[in-house]
Every structure is written in C-alpha cells, then in structure tokens.
C-alpha positions as a Python dict, from the first residue, in 0.01 Angstrom:
ca = {
    (1, 'M'): (0, 0, 0),
    (2, 'S'): (134, 337, -94),
    (3, 'K'): (207, 615, 158),
    (4, 'H'): (196, 984, 78),
    (5, 'R'): (367, 1274, 247),
    (6, 'A'): (321, 1632, 120),
    (7, 'I'): (518, 1926, 266),
    (8, 'A'): (445, 2276, 142),
    (9, 'H'): (642, 2599, 175),
    (10, 'L'): (366, 2850, 150),
    (11, 'A'): (383, 3207, 22),
    (12, 'D'): (375, 3347, 379),
    (13, 'G'): (701, 3167, 464),
    (14, 'S'): (546, 2886, 671),
    (15, 'V'): (614, 2523, 616),
    (16, 'K'): (354, 2265, 691),
    (17, 'E'): (240, 1914, 603),
    (18, 'I'): (-69, 1908, 388),
    (19, 'T'): (-301, 1640, 250),
    (20, 'S'): (-260, 1502, -99),
    (21, 'D'): (-588, 1668, -201),
    (22, 'A'): (-444, 2012, -118),
    (23, 'C'): (-148, 1965, -357),
    (24, 'S'): (-337, 2110, -651),
    (25, 'E'): (-397, 2433, -462),
    (26, 'V'): (-27, 2464, -377),
    (27, 'L'): (76, 2393, -736),
    (28, 'G'): (-160, 2662, -859),
    (29, 'D'): (8, 2919, -633),
    (30, 'G'): (330, 3010, -811),
    (31, 'R'): (476, 3150, -486),
    (32, 'S'): (447, 2822, -296),
    (33, 'V'): (676, 2520, -314),
    (34, 'L'): (564, 2157, -274),
    (35, 'W'): (747, 1838, -188),
    (36, 'L'): (533, 1532, -248),
    (37, 'D'): (690, 1200, -141),
    (38, 'I'): (517, 873, -242),
    (39, 'Q'): (637, 549, -92),
    (40, 'D'): (552, 222, -276),
    (41, 'P'): (361, 394, -557),
    (42, 'A'): (73, 205, -712),
    (43, 'A'): (-92, 239, -1052),
    (44, 'A'): (-345, 477, -907),
    (45, 'D'): (-71, 711, -784),
    (46, 'I'): (82, 711, -1133),
    (47, 'E'): (-258, 798, -1279),
    (48, 'T'): (-292, 1088, -1029),
    (49, 'L'): (48, 1223, -1122),
    (50, 'R'): (-48, 1202, -1488),
    (51, 'E'): (-367, 1408, -1427),
    (52, 'E'): (-236, 1658, -1175),
    (53, 'F'): (118, 1720, -1297),
    (54, 'H'): (85, 1610, -1661),
    (55, 'F'): (405, 1412, -1654),
    (56, 'H'): (520, 1239, -1967),
    (57, 'E'): (412, 885, -2028),
    (58, 'L'): (767, 753, -2062),
    (59, 'A'): (878, 910, -1733),
    (60, 'L'): (578, 766, -1550),
    (61, 'E'): (641, 422, -1700),
    (62, 'D'): (1006, 434, -1580),
    (63, 'A'): (893, 542, -1234),
    (64, 'L'): (638, 258, -1207),
    (65, 'R'): (857, -22, -1347),
    (66, 'G'): (1190, 78, -1174),
    (67, 'G'): (1525, -75, -1250),
    (68, 'Q'): (1643, 238, -1425),
    (69, 'R'): (1996, 362, -1460),
    (70, 'P'): (2077, 689, -1278),
    (71, 'K'): (1993, 958, -1533),
    (72, 'L'): (1859, 1310, -1596),
    (73, 'D'): (1588, 1350, -1857),
    (74, 'Q'): (1455, 1694, -1950),
    (75, 'Y'): (1084, 1734, -2039),
    (76, 'S'): (877, 2038, -2098),
    (77, 'G'): (870, 2230, -1769),
    (78, 'Y'): (1037, 1972, -1547),
    (79, 'Y'): (1320, 1722, -1508),
    (80, 'F'): (1296, 1348, -1445),
    (81, 'I'): (1592, 1232, -1230),
    (82, 'V'): (1674, 881, -1114),
    (83, 'L'): (1894, 843, -809),
    (84, 'Y'): (2021, 553, -597),
    (85, 'T'): (2098, 547, -230),
    (86, 'V'): (2275, 263, -52),
    (87, 'D'): (2286, 104, 290),
    (88, 'L'): (2482, -169, 458),
    (89, 'A'): (2277, -442, 627),
    (90, 'D'): (2413, -775, 750),
    (91, 'G'): (2741, -710, 561),
    (92, 'D'): (2571, -670, 226),
    (93, 'V'): (2518, -349, 31),
    (94, 'G'): (2159, -274, -60),
    (95, 'T'): (2040, -9, -308),
    (96, 'H'): (1717, 196, -313),
    (97, 'E'): (1596, 358, -635),
    (98, 'I'): (1452, 707, -617),
    (99, 'H'): (1259, 870, -897),
    (100, 'C'): (1238, 1252, -887),
    (101, 'F'): (1013, 1490, -1082),
    (102, 'W'): (1159, 1835, -1041),
    (103, 'G'): (953, 2126, -1166),
    (104, 'K'): (926, 2501, -1125),
    (105, 'N'): (766, 2488, -777),
    (106, 'Y'): (758, 2124, -681),
    (107, 'L'): (959, 1810, -626),
    (108, 'V'): (789, 1470, -641),
    (109, 'T'): (982, 1168, -517),
    (110, 'L'): (881, 807, -566),
    (111, 'H'): (1053, 507, -407),
    (112, 'A'): (997, 156, -279),
    (113, 'G'): (1019, 115, 96),
    (114, 'A'): (1134, 365, 349),
    (115, 'V'): (1435, 574, 251),
    (116, 'A'): (1596, 759, 541),
    (117, 'E'): (1781, 1001, 309),
    (118, 'I'): (1450, 1141, 181),
    (119, 'D'): (1327, 1198, 535),
    (120, 'A'): (1656, 1369, 621),
    (121, 'A'): (1639, 1588, 311),
    (122, 'I'): (1278, 1686, 379),
    (123, 'Q'): (1362, 1780, 739),
    (124, 'R'): (1665, 1980, 630),
    (125, 'W'): (1467, 2159, 364),
    (126, 'A'): (1182, 2239, 600),
    (127, 'S'): (1409, 2372, 871),
    (128, 'S'): (1659, 2567, 658),
    (129, 'Q'): (1629, 2935, 590),
    (130, 'D'): (1800, 2890, 254),
    (131, 'R'): (1474, 2753, 113),
    (132, 'R'): (1332, 3106, 114),
    (133, 'K'): (1584, 3247, -129),
    (134, 'N'): (1659, 2934, -330),
    (135, 'G'): (1308, 2796, -361),
    (136, 'V'): (1257, 2454, -516),
    (137, 'A'): (1627, 2422, -610),
    (138, 'Y'): (1712, 2376, -246),
    (139, 'Q'): (1490, 2070, -235),
    (140, 'M'): (1696, 1900, -505),
    (141, 'Y'): (2026, 2004, -348),
    (142, 'A'): (1920, 1871, -3),
    (143, 'L'): (1815, 1539, -157),
    (144, 'L'): (2138, 1504, -364),
    (145, 'D'): (2354, 1593, -66),
    (146, 'A'): (2174, 1342, 161),
    (147, 'V'): (2195, 1066, -96),
    (148, 'I'): (2563, 1111, -173),
    (149, 'D'): (2660, 1150, 192),
    (150, 'A'): (2491, 817, 267),
    (151, 'Y'): (2754, 640, 57),
    (152, 'F'): (3041, 721, 286),
    (153, 'P'): (2935, 518, 593),
    (154, 'V'): (2887, 226, 354),
    (155, 'L'): (3235, 281, 204),
    (156, 'D'): (3378, 297, 561),
    (157, 'G'): (3209, -34, 640),
    (158, 'M'): (3355, -187, 328),
    (159, 'S'): (3699, -50, 422),
    (160, 'D'): (3675, -216, 765),
    (161, 'R'): (3580, -549, 602),
    (162, 'I'): (3871, -521, 358),
    (163, 'D'): (4109, -457, 652),
    (164, 'A'): (3971, -769, 826),
    (165, 'V'): (4020, -969, 512),
    (166, 'E'): (4376, -854, 473),
    (167, 'E'): (4457, -970, 824),
    (168, 'R'): (4332, -1317, 743),
    (169, 'I'): (4546, -1367, 429),
    (170, 'F'): (4810, -1570, 609),
    (171, 'D'): (4567, -1771, 824),
    (172, 'G'): (4491, -2027, 554),
    (173, 'D'): (4117, -1951, 564),
    (174, 'G'): (3954, -2147, 282),
    (175, 'M'): (3653, -1906, 276),
    (176, 'L'): (3867, -1600, 223),
    (177, 'L'): (3848, -1589, -157),
    (178, 'R'): (3471, -1630, -146),
    (179, 'E'): (3437, -1333, 85),
    (180, 'V'): (3678, -1127, -130),
    (181, 'F'): (3482, -1193, -446),
    (182, 'S'): (3161, -1110, -262),
    (183, 'L'): (3309, -778, -153),
    (184, 'R'): (3433, -713, -500),
    (185, 'R'): (3085, -773, -650),
    (186, 'Q'): (2936, -528, -396),
    (187, 'L'): (3199, -267, -485),
    (188, 'I'): (3116, -304, -857),
    (189, 'D'): (2740, -282, -790),
    (190, 'T'): (2793, 29, -582),
    (191, 'R'): (3009, 193, -845),
    (192, 'R'): (2758, 100, -1112),
    (193, 'V'): (2501, 332, -954),
    (194, 'L'): (2736, 602, -816),
    (195, 'A'): (2929, 670, -1137),
    (196, 'P'): (2619, 763, -1343),
    (197, 'M'): (2501, 983, -1058),
    (198, 'R'): (2824, 1180, -1097),
    (199, 'D'): (2722, 1237, -1458),
    (200, 'V'): (2375, 1350, -1346),
    (201, 'I'): (2516, 1612, -1107),
    (202, 'N'): (2768, 1721, -1367),
    (203, 'E'): (2481, 1782, -1614),
    (204, 'L'): (2303, 1988, -1354),
    (205, 'I'): (2616, 2197, -1308),
    (206, 'R'): (2703, 2235, -1677),
    (207, 'R'): (2366, 2292, -1834),
    (208, 'D'): (2150, 2595, -1795),
    (209, 'V'): (1885, 2477, -1545),
    (210, 'P'): (1619, 2752, -1511),
    (211, 'V'): (1516, 2641, -1160),
    (212, 'F'): (1869, 2627, -1024),
    (213, 'P'): (1993, 2964, -908),
    (214, 'P'): (2363, 3056, -946),
    (215, 'A'): (2399, 3091, -568),
    (216, 'L'): (2345, 2713, -528),
    (217, 'V'): (2595, 2609, -795),
    (218, 'P'): (2890, 2602, -555),
    (219, 'Y'): (2689, 2373, -321),
    (220, 'L'): (2607, 2147, -611),
    (221, 'A'): (2972, 2147, -706),
    (222, 'D'): (3052, 2033, -353),
    (223, 'V'): (2811, 1742, -390),
    (224, 'Y'): (2986, 1659, -720),
    (225, 'D'): (3321, 1659, -542),
    (226, 'H'): (3180, 1416, -279),
    (227, 'T'): (3060, 1192, -559),
    (228, 'V'): (3403, 1189, -726),
    (229, 'R'): (3564, 1115, -387),
    (230, 'G'): (3325, 824, -338),
    (231, 'I'): (3407, 685, -681),
    (232, 'D'): (3781, 719, -611),
    (233, 'T'): (3732, 540, -283),
    (234, 'L'): (3548, 256, -459),
    (235, 'D'): (3829, 224, -714),
    (236, 'L'): (4085, 218, -431),
    (237, 'H'): (3893, -54, -250),
    (238, 'R'): (3871, -255, -572),
    (239, 'D'): (4246, -222, -621),
    (240, 'L'): (4304, -335, -263),
    (241, 'L'): (4084, -643, -319),
    (242, 'T'): (4276, -718, -634),
    (243, 'S'): (4596, -704, -426),
    (244, 'V'): (4435, -931, -165),
    (245, 'I'): (4351, -1188, -438),
    (246, 'E'): (4697, -1176, -580),
    (247, 'T'): (4855, -1206, -233),
    (248, 'Q'): (4629, -1494, -143),
    (249, 'L'): (4722, -1676, -460),
    (250, 'S'): (5086, -1609, -396),
    (251, 'V'): (5060, -1739, -41),
    (252, 'T'): (4879, -2050, -162),
    (253, 'S'): (5147, -2106, -429),
    (254, 'N'): (5424, -2061, -173),
    (255, 'R'): (5255, -2314, 64),
    (256, 'L'): (5225, -2558, -222),
    (257, 'N'): (5590, -2515, -310),
    (258, 'Q'): (5687, -2565, 53),
    (259, 'T'): (5476, -2882, 72),
    (260, 'M'): (5637, -3012, -250),
    (261, 'R'): (5983, -2939, -110),
    (262, 'T'): (5902, -3122, 213),
    (263, 'L'): (5760, -3424, 30),
    (264, 'T'): (6066, -3430, -199),
    (265, 'A'): (6300, -3406, 100),
    (266, 'L'): (6125, -3687, 279),
    (267, 'T'): (6120, -3900, -37),
    (268, 'I'): (6495, -3858, -92),
    (269, 'A'): (6569, -3921, 274),
    (270, 'I'): (6375, -4249, 265),
    (271, 'M'): (6514, -4358, -68),
    (272, 'V'): (6874, -4376, 53),
    (273, 'P'): (6806, -4622, 342),
    (274, 'T'): (6587, -4816, 101),
    (275, 'L'): (6873, -4829, -147),
    (276, 'I'): (7112, -4955, 120),
    (277, 'A'): (6859, -5219, 232),
    (278, 'G'): (6807, -5321, -133),
    (279, 'I'): (7181, -5363, -187),
    (280, 'Y'): (7231, -5569, 121),
    (281, 'G'): (6925, -5774, 39),
    (282, 'M'): (7075, -5908, -277),
    (283, 'N'): (7144, -6285, -271),
    (284, 'F'): (7498, -6304, -403),
    (285, 'R'): (7759, -6538, -248),
    (286, 'N'): (8059, -6309, -287),
    (287, 'M'): (7925, -6007, -99),
    (288, 'P'): (8207, -5903, 140),
    (289, 'E'): (7978, -5823, 432),
    (290, 'L'): (7771, -6147, 392),
    (291, 'D'): (7969, -6345, 646),
    (292, 'W'): (8065, -6046, 863),
    (293, 'P'): (7934, -6086, 1220),
    (294, 'W'): (7867, -5712, 1247),
    (295, 'G'): (7721, -5671, 900),
    (296, 'Y'): (7358, -5642, 1013),
    (297, 'A'): (7432, -5379, 1271),
    (298, 'Y'): (7661, -5197, 1023),
    (299, 'S'): (7385, -5179, 762),
    (300, 'L'): (7134, -5047, 1017),
    (301, 'I'): (7373, -4782, 1143),
    (302, 'L'): (7459, -4685, 784),
    (303, 'M'): (7089, -4639, 697),
    (304, 'L'): (7027, -4443, 1020),
    (305, 'V'): (7328, -4212, 963),
    (306, 'S'): (7232, -4147, 599),
    (307, 'L'): (6870, -4073, 699),
    (308, 'V'): (6968, -3836, 980),
    (309, 'G'): (7228, -3669, 763),
    (310, 'L'): (6987, -3606, 479),
    (311, 'L'): (6719, -3478, 710),
    (312, 'A'): (6967, -3239, 871),
    (313, 'L'): (7078, -3116, 526),
    (314, 'F'): (6724, -3054, 412),
    (315, 'K'): (6642, -2882, 740),
    (316, 'R'): (6934, -2650, 687),
    (317, 'M'): (6809, -2577, 334),
    (318, 'D'): (6469, -2497, 488),
    (319, 'W'): (6296, -2776, 296),
    (320, 'L'): (6155, -2918, 612),
}
C-alpha cells in the first residue's frame, strides 16, 4: 500500500504538511513550493501524477517499473531524475531507487520502501532558511547531498571489511576468496550506480537549469566533489581487493611449493636407506659383508646415519 507525504512551503514563509488533495492548490500558487513524497507507488498514484502534474508517459512508465539507470531527462517544464541510495545491512550493500520529478515549484519523489535519506532531506529543507531564497532548487540540492553522503558510511564499512580480510590472508582461511569476491561484487554494484550519478550532477552543473539559481551552483559542485571522492574510494577498494587476491594466490602457491619441497626431501631421505637395504638384500655369494658378524648392525647404522644426515641437510636448506 502506498504512503503519501506532502510538505508545502507557502507564500507566507510557513512550512507545513498538507494532504494530497491540497497539492493542486499549492501547485496553482506560483509562490508556494511543494515536496510530494510517495512510498511504494501504485498504478493509481501514477494516474494521479499524470492528471495533476501532466508528466510524460515515458517518465511515468520508468517510475512505475523501476530498474532504471541513474539519469537526468529533460521534459517540457520539468526534469525526471533517477537516483540511488545505498545502505549496509548484514554485511551486504543494498540499493534503493529514487525517482524525482523536479519542476518549477515542486519536487515529487517516488521510491519503494522507506528511504532515510529522503526523510533527512525533507527535514533539512523544511528547517533551513536557505529555502526562502533558493526555492525549489534547495529541495533537489538537499536530496542530492543526503543521497551522496549516505555512501560514505557504507564505504567505511567496506573498508573495515577489507582490512579484516587482509589480516586473514596468512591464516589459511579457505573461505577468504569467497568473501573477497563477494566484496568485489558489492563494490562493482555500488560503483555502477554511483558513477552515473556523477554524470547527473555534472549535467546539472554544466547545463543551464532555469530552476537552479547561481547561488546554489557552488553547493552542487561540492556534492559533485563528494561523488568523485566516493568513486575514487571505490576504485581504491577494488584495487586493494585485487591485491588481496594476488597475495592470497601467492601465499597459496608458496605453501604448495613448501609442501612439494618437504615431500621431495622426505622421499629422498627415505630412498637412501631403501637403496642400502636393497643392496644388502641381494642374494650373491661373494658379497664382502655377507659373512661379517657385524654386517647387520653396520647396515642399520649406515641407513640411520644417511637418513639423519639427509634430514639435517634438508632442514638447513629450509625444505623441512
């Protein structure tokens, strides 16, 4: 079931929550600004947006179906923007898609499930004095800033997990590579939604947006810088995981080499006493030690000395 939340900044400077039915009145007043947030939108909500706001059919279809790439589409009188926010739950990164319709005096956001960043942005917009002079543009800035800032706690959590993985490289943990590849997949998924959002913000900065006042451009540039920093952090984490994989494979290879050296040393050490036993086990009459009273003891001592000597040699060579 969908949930609606409408916040209006009225012409008298007051901010209050209104009912969905009162949105048309606010929209008709060019001096008022509206933020309409719809959680879990249904087909009926899309139809209402079509009738009240006259949004384009393609934009409404994208908002209803979801699964869109972060983007900025310009229509007559408004922009359609797709954003993604992330969170870290039970060690896995989850994404939440946000669809925004940004017009002259309104911002409509649609999303599935609760999104804390939208609540934070609405609260910031409602309590800030900057909304008076920057109007609807401050809504979009507050939302972008909240969405991008939400990435950094997730990146910090990933960094902690990477540090923990690096400490386990030499422990011989068989599940390490599985965890590394899981982390790498999450990094790639996060970058897949953050990188296009950088392009969205860059478009807002570079193009002439009629509802974005010049006074807010430096703030938007700051959000862009945060986005670039987040992407750089993701790339750094991905490089660290690549190094972890290479180190893990190197450690495994070294352990295999050490095992092979140990087995080779033991094989050689056992072969020499076996050779001695084989020689003295031959049934020839003219063997010098055949009738020697101490021959048996001599052969045993010779095998023991050769075995101990070879083991000591291999130990010194660090093969054992």
